[in-house]
C-alpha positions in Angstrom: 0.0 0.0 0.0 1.4 3.3 -1.0 1.1 6.4 1.3 1.6 10.1 0.7 2.6 12.8 3.1 0.3 15.5 1.6 -3.5 15.5 1.0 -4.9 15.0 -2.5 -8.2 14.0 -4.0 -9.0 10.3 -3.3 -6.6 10.1 -0.3 -7.8 9.6 3.3 -5.9 11.1 6.2 -4.7 8.6 8.8 -3.5 10.4 12.0 -0.3 9.0 13.6 -0.1 8.9 17.4 2.9 8.1 19.5 1.1 7.2 22.7 3.9 5.8 24.8 4.0 8.9 27.0 0.2 8.5 27.7 0.3 5.0 29.0 -1.4 4.8 32.3 -3.9 7.6 32.0 -6.5 5.9 29.9 -7.3 8.8 27.5 -8.8 8.0 24.1 -6.6 8.4 21.0 -8.5 11.5 19.9 -7.3 13.3 23.1 -3.7 12.5 22.3 -1.2 14.7 20.4 -1.1 13.9 16.7 2.5 13.2 15.7 1.8 13.5 12.0 -0.4 12.1 9.2 -0.1 9.9 6.2 -2.6 9.8 3.3 -3.7 6.5 1.8 -5.8 5.8 -1.2 -9.4 5.5 0.1 -10.1 2.7 -2.5 -7.2 0.6 -1.2 -8.3 1.0 2.4 -11.8 0.1 1.4 -10.6 -3.0 -0.5 -9.0 -4.1 2.7 -12.3 -3.7 4.6 -11.1 -0.6 6.4 -13.2 2.6 6.9 -10.7 5.5 6.6 -12.4 7.4 9.4 -11.9 4.5 11.8 -8.2 4.0 11.1 -5.4 5.4 13.4 -1.7 5.0 13.2 0.0 4.0 16.4 3.7 3.7 17.1 5.0 0.4 18.5 7.1 0.7 21.6 9.2 -2.1 23.1 10.2 -5.6 22.0 7.3 -7.7 23.3 5.9 -8.3 19.8 9.3 -8.8 18.2 9.0 -11.2 15.3 5.8 -9.5 14.1 6.3 -5.9 15.1 9.5 -4.1 16.0 10.1 -1.1 18.3 9.5 2.0 16.2 7.2 0.4 13.7 3.8 2.0 13.0 0.6 0.0 12.9 -2.7 1.0 11.3 -5.4 0.1 13.8 -8.9 -0.5 12.7 -10.8 1.0 15.6 -14.1 -0.3 14.2 -12.9 -3.9 14.7 -12.9 -4.7 18.4 -14.1 -8.3 18.1 -11.6 -10.6 19.9 -13.5 -13.7 18.8 -11.3 -13.5 15.7 -7.8 -14.1 17.0 -5.4 -11.4 16.0 -3.2 -8.5 17.2 -5.0 -5.8 19.0 -4.4 -2.4 20.6 -5.8 -2.7 24.1 -6.1 -0.6 27.2 -5.3 -2.8 30.2 -5.7 -1.2 33.6 -5.1 2.2 32.0 -2.0 1.1 30.0 -2.0 0.8 26.2 -0.6 -2.5 24.9 -0.3 -4.2 21.5 -0.8 -7.9 22.0 -2.0 -11.0 20.2 -5.3 -11.8 21.7 -6.9 -15.2 22.0 -10.4 -15.7 23.5 -10.6 -18.7 25.7 -13.6 -20.9 26.6 -15.5 -19.2 29.4 -14.8 -15.7 28.2 -11.2 -15.2 29.4 -8.7 -13.5 27.2 -5.1 -14.7 26.6 -2.7 -11.8 25.9 0.3 -13.2 24.0 3.6 -11.5 23.2 5.2 -12.8 20.0 8.6 -12.4 21.6 9.1 -15.7 23.6 11.0 -13.9 26.3 7.6 -12.6 27.6 5.1 -14.9 29.3 1.4 -14.8 28.1 -1.1 -13.1 30.4 -4.6 -14.4 31.2 -7.3 -11.9 31.8 -10.1 -13.7 33.6 -13.8 -12.8 33.0 -14.0 -11.0 36.3 -11.1 -8.8 35.2 -12.5 -7.8 31.8 -13.9 -4.6 33.2 -10.2 -3.4 33.3 -9.7 -4.2 29.6 -10.9 -2.1 26.6 -10.2 -3.3 23.1 -9.3 -0.2 21.1 -9.0 -1.9 17.7 -7.4 -4.6 15.6 -3.9 -4.0 14.2 -4.2 -4.5 10.5 -1.2 -3.1 8.7 2.5 -2.8 9.7 4.7 0.1 8.5 8.3 -0.4 9.4 11.9 -0.8 8.4 13.1 -3.9 6.6 15.8 -5.6 8.8 
């Protein structure tokens, strides 16, 4: 997918947020400082099942998703897709802290938060703890450097 740095007809703006400094306060992305913007062809986003108005760019921090996402990568998050019944990588708010994790829904309603980097242990969120978890959206597209 090709992105532009300036607006043009047929291009949708995707705001880029570096939310590392906001971890812990639980603010929505719209309340965060916008670091920049990229413009993607609306037709390409639509072909991927993404509504441009519901896509946000978020900077990856840390190495817990190494192997899939690297520190400094950007991910395009589909804020309209918060359905964890489809296993995938999601942006979550867990006890006020934003995280990007692979999410698996277990029988009984528990969530299993998995780091792709095997140096980190998975975390189980039991059904009674789900009130402390907000699914902010599914990570759909990675933008990063080729190693």
